[in-house]
N, C-alpha and C positions, 0 to 999 in steps of 0.2 A: 839557274840554281836547279838542283835536283830535288825532288820531294818525294816522299813515300806514296805508294798508290792508293787511290780511295777505298777506304775500309780496311786499311791496316794500321798498324801502330809500332812504334819503337817501346820496347819495354826495358826499363833500367830503374836502378835504385830501388825505393820502397816496394813500389808495384811489382817489380820483378821479384823482390825477395818474399812478398806475400804468395805469390802465385807458385813459387818453389816450394814455400810451406805446405800450401794444400796438396801438392805433388807428394812430397815427402810424407805427410800425413795418410794419404790414400795408400802409399807403399806399404807402411806400416800398418795401417789398420787392415786392408784387404789381404796383405801378407797374414795376419793372424787369422784370417778366415780361409786360407789355402788358395788365394788366388795369385797365380803366376804371371809376372809382367811379360808381355808380349810386344815385338815391335815388327812392324811390315813395312814395305815400300811406301814412301809418300805418293807415288802415282801407280795406277794400275792400268790395265786394260779396260778401256771405257764399258766394254761389253758386260764386265761384271758389276758395276753399278746400275746401268741400265736393265739388266736382268733382275736384280736383288731389289733394288729401291721401287723399280715399276715406271715404265716409259710413259705413263700418262700422269706421273706426280710433277710438281712444279719444280722440284729439285732437278730431276733428270731433263724436263723441257726447258728449263730456264736457267739454271743456277750452277750446273756443273762447268768447271774449267777444263775444256777438252783440247787436246792439241794432237796433231799428226806427224810421224816420224816415219820414213820409209815406208810410206802406204799402210802403217798400222794406227789406231786411233787409241791414245792414252787419256787418262782423266786423272787430276789431282784428287785425292778421296775426299768426298764430302760428309763421310760418315764412316764410323769404325766397323760396323758388324760384318758388312759383306767381306771386307779384308781378314779379319778373323777366322771368319769360316773357309774363306779360300786358303789360308795358310794352314788350318787343320786337315782339311782335305789333301792339300799338296803333301805335307808332311807324314800323312798317314798316322796321326796321332791316337791314341786311345781314349775311350770315353770311361767315366765321365770326367770332364777337364773344366777348370775354372780359369779364365784370364782377366787380367787387368791391363787396360792400356791407358797411356798418358800421352796423347797426340795433338799435331796441329791438323785442323780440317780447313777445306777451302770452299767456298759457295759464293756466287755471284749475285749475292742478294742486297737489298738496300740496307746500307747500315744505320743501325739505331742504337739506341743506349744499350751498352754490354752485349753488343751484337756486331761483328765484324765480318768482312770476307776472309780473312785469315783468322781463325780463332781456335780456342785451345778444348780439348774435350777430356773428362776422365770417365773411363767406361768400364763395366765389368760384364762378363759373358759367362753364363752357366750353361755348357753343352752336356747333354745327355740325360737330363732329368725332367720328367714328364708329370710328376706328381705335384698337386696343387700346394702341398707343404712348401715346395721350393718357390714358387711364386711369392708367397708371404714372406719367406724367409729373404729373399733377395731385395724386397721392398723395404724389411725391417733393419737390413743392413744399411740400405741408404740413409734411413732415419738415424741410426746410430753413427754412421759417418758424418752427417752433419752436425749432430750434436757434439761429436768428439773435437771438431774444430771450432766449436763455438756460434754456429748457425742456430737461430732460434725464430719463432714466430713463422714457420712454413706449415703448409698444410698439404694433405695427399689426396689426391682424387683419383677414382678407380671406377673402372668399368671393364665390360667383357664384349668383345666383337665376334666371337664365337668361330665356326670354322667357316669354309666355303658354302657349304650347304645351307648353314643358318644365314649367311649373309644373301644367298640367292633368294631364300623364302623371304627375307626382309626387304630386299629390293623391290619385289612384287608389291608388298603392302604399302612401302615408301612411294612407289610410282602412284599407286592410286590414290593416295593422299595429296600428292603434289599436283597431279595431273591438271585439276581445276585451276591452281594457283602458279602455273608455270610462268604465266606473264609477269608475275610479282618477283619473280627471282632474278638476281642479276646476272648479266652475262655469263662470268665466271662460274657461277652456280649451274647454271643450264648446260653450259660445256662440260663441268665436272660430272653433273649426274649422267650424262651419256658416256663418258669415258671411265670415271672412276667413282661411283655415286657416293661412298662414304664421305668423300673430301668436301662436300657440301657443308659439312657441319664445322668446317675449319673457316668458313666465311666470317669476316669481321662487321660485315653491314648490319646495321640493327634491323631494316626492314626483312633481310632474309632470317635473321636469328629469331625474330618474333614469330615467324612461321614455323621455323623448326620447334620452337617451345611445345607446341600443341601437336607436332607430329608423332607418330607411333614410334617405339624406343627399339632397339636391336634386341636388347634383354628380354622383349616378350616374344621374340622369335628363335631363342637359342634351342638347339635340339636337346634331347635328354642328358646326353654325356657333357656337353658344354655348360648346360644349366647346372649340373651337379658339380662340375669343376668350379665354377663361380661361387657356389655356394660354400665349397670346402675352402676356396682362398680366403673367404671372409670369415670362416671358423678359425682358421689358422692365424689370420691376423689379429684376431680377439685373444688367442693364446699368447702372441707376442705382446700385446698391449699397444699396438698400432691403431691409432685414430684415422679414420679416413672419411671422406665424402664420396658417395656415389655420383658420378656425372654421366648420365645416360646418354650424352650428346658427345662424349669425348672418344674419338677414333684414330687418333695418332695420324701423321702425314706420310707414313711410309707402308708400301703394299704388303711387305711381308709379315705383318703382325696378324697373329691368330690368338683368340680368347683373351687372356688377362692384358689390359693395358693401363697404364698410369702416369701419374704426373706429380712432381711435387713443387708446389708454387708459393710465391713470396708476394704479400701485397704492397710491399715497398717499389716492386718493380714496374708498375704501371700495366700497360698492356702486354708487354713481354714479360710474363712473371712467371714464366716455367724455369726451374733450376735444374731439376732431374727429370727424365722422360723415359720411358721403356715399355717392355711388355714381353709377352710370349711370342715365338716365331717358330712353331714346330715345322713348317714346310719348307723352309727357305733352304736348309742344307741339302735337300734332295734336289730342289730347283737348280742348285748351283752343281750338282753332279756329284754330291757325296752319298752317305747312306742316310737312311731316313731317321732324323736324329730330332728328338725335342730339345729346344733351347729356350732360353730366357735372358734377357739383359737389360741394361740401362746405361744412359750417358748422362753425365752432368757438366754444365758449362761454367768453368770457374771463374771466368770473367764477369759474368752475372752474378755469381754466387757472392763475389767479393764487395759487389756494391752493398751489400746487406751485412758485412761481417764486420766484427771487430779488428782492431790493429794487430794484436797478439794472437797466434793460432799454435794451439798444443799439439803435440805429437807422441808417438808410443814407440816401443821397441819391442820386439817380440824374441821369445828364448825357445822354449820347448813347444813341440805340437801335440794337443791332444784331441782325441775323437770321442764324443760323447753317445753312448747307445743306450736308446730307450727300449724297454721291452713293453710296448703298449704306449699309446697315444696319451693315456691319462699321466705318463712321467715327463710330458713335454713342459709343461711349467717348472718342474725341477730341472731339466736340461737347461732351459733358457736362464735360469738363474745361476746355475754352473757356470755356462758359458761366460756371464758377465763376471762372476768371480775369477775365472781363469784369465780373461783378458786384463782385469784389473790388477793382476799379478805379473803381466807383461808377457804371457805366453800366447801362442796361436791355439785356435780352437775351431773345429770342425763339428757341426751339428748333424747327426744322422737322421733318418727319416724313422720317428718310432712307429710308423705303421709298416714297415718293412721287417721281414724276418732278420734275426740277430746275425744270421750267416752273410747275408746280403750287406748289412751294415758293417760287418767286420772287412769284408773283401775291400769295402771302400775305406775303410781304415787304413788297410794296408796299400791301396792304391795312392793314396794322398800322403803316404810316409810319415804316419802318425808315430810320435815317440810313446804316447801311452793312450790307451783305450779305458774310458771310464763307463761302467755299466750302470744304469738305473732300472731296477726291476723289483719285482715284488719280493724276493729274497732279500735284496738290499734294503728295501724300505722297513721290512720285519725287523732286521738285526740294526738298523740306524747306522748301516755304512755304505761305502761305496767300493764296488770291487773295480781295481785298476790294474790293468794289464800291461807289462812294459814289453814293446812289440820286438824290441831286439832279443830279448832271451826268453819271451813267452812267460815270464814269471808273473804271478797273479797276487796281488795283496787286497786284504780286507782293511779299508781305511775308514776310522769313525767319521761321521760328518763333522762332528766337531773338531776333528784334527786335520781335515782336508786342506785348510788355509794353510798351517805349517808346512803341510807337504808340498804345497804350490810355492810357498817362498823359497824351499830347499830344492825343488826339482831342477 
């Protein structure tokens, strides 16, 4: 009698329908926000993951499925980011760009509730944007997606792990703290500290965690630029109305993260409670042979999410594409409200960074093939209107705020 391999499962009936509903909702929702779907091969050259994930991580050391053909070593993809960046570099694509993927991943880890050796991921990657505004935006989009499919009662945890210079300064401080207590650490933590020291905070043993509770925090060692970036991310999250908890021990398990890291957690899932995890990885593109490019993204585990979900999952269909331009940061609340209004009418919407010059925002509107640009500035505020530019003709209209809903309905 043949059986499926350990850590895999057959999908059929209602369970398959619910997973496909999540995928359909992701395509619709992130399509509204300008994320284009991408597919890459299920396997890559193993060196891609060794280099991007980090040779001293548990994933590379123990979990990747590797195989050799004609003296070439390949690997089934254990995560999506490295493959997305490899595809960007190889296909010589333009920046900025937004990608959505809905793929199967493969890791040889211990199967648990909602965790399999072949598992699904929904992920988004935003390439070419360095501003803290986009860190907050991508977190807020994760929140809104979860709410759009009926997910509730999740929390968001946030931290910054700085840049390599910050981490080197922190390593020295942490080493001074831990040196008298090394004998109290488990074998894994002692090994991790020598090879990849931030990974000690991933340890699940209470004895180690008690020691780390009183350890110096990496946010105390951030350089000036990284510290300001973190302050600004939190400022923009307040603009977006996103509640979060700072978790100064959160580091994420992959080597390529820099500065902002975050996790969405759900209390019903026990120890494996993370449903979305991600962060900024500004150094990875260069590490893989591409241009020096700031990047940020996250991945969601649909199987784990569905354990917390209602039976019926709503979906959205997008029509026209709008790009919102703000003439100064104080117009961000107006832009956020407008985006919600535009989405509620079934249209796609891109949010410009109001801290950038109008010219730069307009170039991005053209890059993302927006049908309409909506400008929010001082003149518009005084007149009680929005300036709407039709990109195909260049024609501009002044639409009273009270009439904008009607404009969206007929757009």
